[in-house]
C-alpha positions, -999 to +999 in steps of 0.1 A: +276-117+247+285-147+235+300-136+199+327-110+226+335-146+245+343-163+216+368-136+203+382-131+234+388-169+239+396-177+201+417-140+196+451-153+184+434-176+157+411-150+148+441-126+145+467-145+125+437-158+098+430-124+086+462-117+075+472-156+063+443-152+043+452-117+020+488-131+021+476-170+005+453-150-019+485-127-033+504-152-038+475-181-057+468-150-077+498-135-085+522-167-085+559-172-068+575-159-094+583-127-077+586-143-040+618-144-039+627-113-048+635-097-021+672-096-020+671-074-055+653-036-051+653-018-078+669+013-080+699+005-052+732+012-065+765+001-047+772-001-017+797+028-012+767+054-030+736+037-005+763+046+025+777+077+010+816+069+024+836+092+027+854+108+061+827+138+066+800+112+069+828+087+093+826+111+111+788+122+114+785+085+119+807+083+147+793+111+164+755+099+162+766+061+173+782+076+204+750+096+210+732+061+205+756+044+232+749+067+257+716+066+249+713+031+255+734+034+288+709+058+299+681+028+291+700+010+316+713+029+337+703+018+375+670+006+365+649-017+385+610-024+378+597+002+405+585+024+380+548+034+370+530+002+367+554-016+369+530-036+389+522-059+354+562-078+360+567-075+400+530-092+405+527-110+370+553-116+346+580-119+371+564-142+394+558-168+366+527-156+358+513-146+322+499-108+320+464-116+304+451-102+270+444-066+276+408-065+268+392-046+291+352-047+287+349-026+322+368+001+305+368-003+269+405-011+266+406-035+236+451-036+230+451-076+235+486-073+224+499-050+249+529-064+272+524-095+259+560-099+247+568-099+286+549-136+286+577-149+260+606-123+280+605-140+309+615-173+299+648-158+288+657-133+319+641-118+346+660-091+347+656-053+344+684-058+321+671-085+302+632-065+299+649-031+283+677-053+259+639-061+238+633-029+237+669-015+228+665-047+203+635-029+186+650+006+190+680-003+172+658-018+141+634+014+145+668+031+135+683+005+104+647+013+093+649+049+093+683+045+075+664+027+051+631+046+048+649+078+044+677+065+016+659+093-008+682+115+014+715+120+018+740+104+050+739+134+074+699+144+066+690+109+083+715+112+105+701+139+119+664+128+111+671+100+136+691+125+158+659+137+162+632+110+164+654+096+195+655+129+221+614+135+209+605+132+246+574+110+237+600+085+221+623+092+255+595+078+273+585+051+250+616+037+248+628+038+282+600+027+299+585-008+295+550-004+296+542+018+266+524+006+233+536+036+212+569+014+211+556-014+199+535+007+179+566+028+166+585-006+157+556-024+135+552+011+119+588+011+111+588-024+094+557-015+075+570+008+058+600-007+051+582-034+032+558-006+019+584+011+004+605-019-010+571-038-024+565-004-043+596-012-059+597-049-065+562-061-061+577-089-046+554-112-020+583-110+007+568-073+019+536-080+005+538-104+037+558-080+056+538-051+051+503-071+062+522-087+094+536-058+106+504-036+106+482-066+121+506-064+151+505-026+152+472-026+151+466-046+181+490-027+207+469+006+206+436+014+194+437+041+171+460+026+152+435+014+131+430+056+117+466+058+111+471+024+092+433+027+075+438+066+065+471+059+049+458+034+026+424+051+022+441+079+012+466+059-012+431+045-029+413+079-028+445+097-048+449+064-070+412+065-084+410+102-087+443+095-106+431+070-130+412+092-142+396+064-168+389+038-140+350+040-142+344+039-179+373+007-186+381-008-155+357-027-128+364-017-095+378-053-088+401-048-113+413-017-097+415-031-061+442-062-078+461-034-092+467-016-054+460-048-034+481-039-008+461-005+002+427-028-002+449-055+027+455-030+050+422-011+047+404-045+055+428-049+086+421-022+098+381-027+090+384-060+108+400-044+135+370-021+139+346-049+135+363-072+164+366-044+188+327-036+181+317-069+188+342-072+218+339-036+234+302-022+220+277-051+237+293-034+276+291-003+265+315+009+289+339+033+279+352+044+318+389+043+304+384+076+284+354+092+305+374+094+333+408+110+314+386+134+297+393+171+305+371+189+273+383+189+240+397+228+241+421+222+271+432+185+253+441+204+221+458+234+238+476+206+264+491+188+233+500+218+212+521+236+241+540+206+254+542+191+218+556+215+194+567+191+165+529+182+166+522+219+164+547+225+137+535+190+116+496+205+115+510+241+105+527+221+077+503+198+065+479+225+062+500+251+040+514+218+020+478+214+012+467+248+009+503+250-015+490+219-035+452+226-042+464+264-055+490+249-073+471+222-089+504+204-076+495+163-071+507+151-035+532+128-027+511+093-028+535+079+007+546+107+027+511+134+021+485+099+027+508+090+056+513+120+072+467+124+070+471+088+092+489+104+112+470+137+121+437+115+116+459+094+151+458+127+164+425+140+162+412+104+178+428+115+210+409+153+208+375+132+203+383+114+230+398+145+253+424+127+266+461+137+271+492+122+279+528+131+273+534+097+253+505+092+234+518+118+203+548+089+197+533+075+165+524+110+152+555+123+164+578+093+146+557+103+116+557+138+118+601+141+119+599+124+093+574+142+069+589+176+074+621+163+072+608+149+034+597+185+032+625+206+040+653+190+027+649+206-004+655+242+009+689+224+024+699+213-013+690+239-034+709+268-004+677+286+000+687+306+026+659+324+042+642+287+044+663+269+057+679+292+080+642+295+096+644+255+092+674+254+114+659+284+141+629+260+144+647+224+146+669+237+172+641+257+193+623+220+191+655+203+201+660+224+229+624+220+239+625+184+241+661+180+254+646+196+285+612+177+288+632+145+284+662+150+311+634+160+334+615+126+324+650+109+329+659+125+364+623+118+380+625+081+364+655+073+373+656+086+409+620+073+416+630+040+406+664+044+428+644+059+460+627+028+459+655+001+456+672+026+482+643+021+505+641-018+503+679-013+514+674-002+540+645-019+549+662-053+550+695-039+576+665-019+597+653-053+598+683-067+606+701-049+632+666-040+654+663-083+649+630-085+641+610-102+610+581-076+612+578-038+605+552-016+600+555+019+574+525+043+575+526+064+549+508+097+562+512+116+525+508+093+497+473+103+488+472+072+463+462+040+469+473+029+434+513+039+439+512+024+474+501-009+452+532-002+432+556-004+461+535-032+480+545-053+449+575-041+446+586-045+482+571-082+478+593-087+444+622-079+464+615-103+489+593-090+516+560-110+526+532-086+527+512-087+559+477-104+554+460-096+585+465-066+614+482-079+635+500-100+612+509-139+618+543-143+631+559-168+607+600-160+605+596-143+574+603-109+564+569-096+563+560-053+559+525-040+572+515-014+546+490+010+567+479+048+553+448+076+562+435+068+534+404+040+536+409+003+526+376-010+543+361-005+510+378-026+495+379-061+492+399-078+521+423-050+526+434-047+489+454-015+480+428-013+448+396-021+444+403-039+409+425-068+401+417-092+429+405-111+406+435-115+378+436-153+372+453-174+386+471-150+406+470-134+443+456-098+441+479-066+439+493-057+478+475-056+511+471-019+527+454-016+561+439+016+575+458+039+603+445+075+610+481+075+629+513+058+636+519+036+665+546+037+692+574+020+666+561+021+635+579+037+606+563+069+587+575+069+553+577+103+524+582+086+493+596+115+466+566+115+444+547+127+478+534+163+482+549+173+515+556+208+527+592+219+541+569+228+576+557+188+574+590+179+573+601+200+597+569+187+623+578+150+616+615+155+621+607+172+657+586+142+663+602+112+653+641+105+646+650+103+616+668+069+598+666+064+566+673+101+539+674+093+500+687+118+478+684+120+443+717+107+434+720+126+397+735+155+398+708+185+402+721+217+414+693+235+431+698+265+408+685+241+385+649+233+398+635+271+391+648+265+358+628+232+353+597+250+369+601+279+346+583+254+319+550+248+333+542+217+303+567+194+321+535+188+350+525+172+316+553+146+319+555+141+358+520+126+372+537+130+406+549+156+427+549+197+420+587+206+414+600+222+452+631+215+475+616+183+484+613+170+450+624+128+445+636+130+484+625+103+503+624+101+546+616+072+571+610+085+603+607+060+638+576+070+661+589+068+695 
């Protein structure tokens, strides 16, 4: 444990020294003559050739930019810090407290860079727009990077690939939300691929260092990334060693490593991540995060294949590709095939862990679409009618599925956020009209301590003071008491959750009190993600007075809801209530 504590206390020093040593070694080994070559890339032609400036491409670029503007508008539209896991903002960064390094010994989690950007962003902005502007900037850089990575393809095909990437549900989830580390993994993976490609062309130290730095960032945002980067570099080294058949006789392993120093460097970085993980996490031998979410190998595999068609097609294409290479005795592509192998091992990590979530495969989907684009473009270029017709149909099918799933996620997200925003506004108006400084909220159908904690911290962020005792002390401030039939007596001092109370320098996450039934005058709240039947709502209306009703503000005609219901995999996106007539509606009743 002594070594583990040392790593945690000195993480940033250790983290920064590893790539710095590799970059310094490269610089002193090969000199500085290539260090300024980053503006000169072999094979790049003039601007007109790169961008293929013509009328058709201008039109396509205009359509794509219009889609991008709509995409950005939807990211910012009616945003607030009221979605799942946003307590890290409402309770910490927005209150001037740093988010600790996500090294959770009790859960076996080790992704130290997770959410650390918000410790800096809070000095620039504390608004939802400001926080999301950072994600939008990352999105624009990713798109620019994709345009460069796919420079061997015509502009129209690049724009198509970029559109498919943006509309993939796992990508939408990662960039519309703030708390998903996959967004940062994709961002740094894009920079890594750009620098890697340019390094192969120029051998410039600038790109060598850029690739290592990007990899070092990506590795510490999500644990399985070491498999993606390590397998990518390892596959390249293995293929190089097989291609250079004379290696064992004429050259030593050391010389081989010098020739392929960037691949070796990436492998070293991945190895150091594993070493730090073992030093930090293994002594506690607690893997509660994966254990509590495990659903079985077969179930998790089926869920991923049903929910993510890009993943299904990618796995099939990868199998067919390697069978083709074996039987045709052709050489694999050192860059794209190795990258696909890395994505495959990333996917296998989640199968091994037996955990599922809709956005976990975002890096795999990202690589899969790029890889599939490289494989199928020759069909379009060579006008192989049967093959590109089949490819077009498959693309349309997957794009349609992702359009439905992404729309569902956005509709649910925006309404869940706005329902809480409108609820807080109603409560302030209610307190003002009732000439009271204290309101008691009773949640009969909110069956999650975590969701009550999220609402509590959001109310606190919006200016309410959470009652610390029952009954509360009179302070003259707007005070809310949160009550539920769930038991909180076993939690420390009536905290909403039984964790987070010992966070450094901050009070516990929310206060919740037990009550079997509401008292006279209490406000009974039914949230948009509560599982409540129409019969139960009718009973509440008969027994109390309806004071507030939030209806989904996005146009969702009743006839469309059954369409959503025909997609069982949508339950893999939503963590909340099933789709019913009361889905996303919020009610507030007053007990007589």
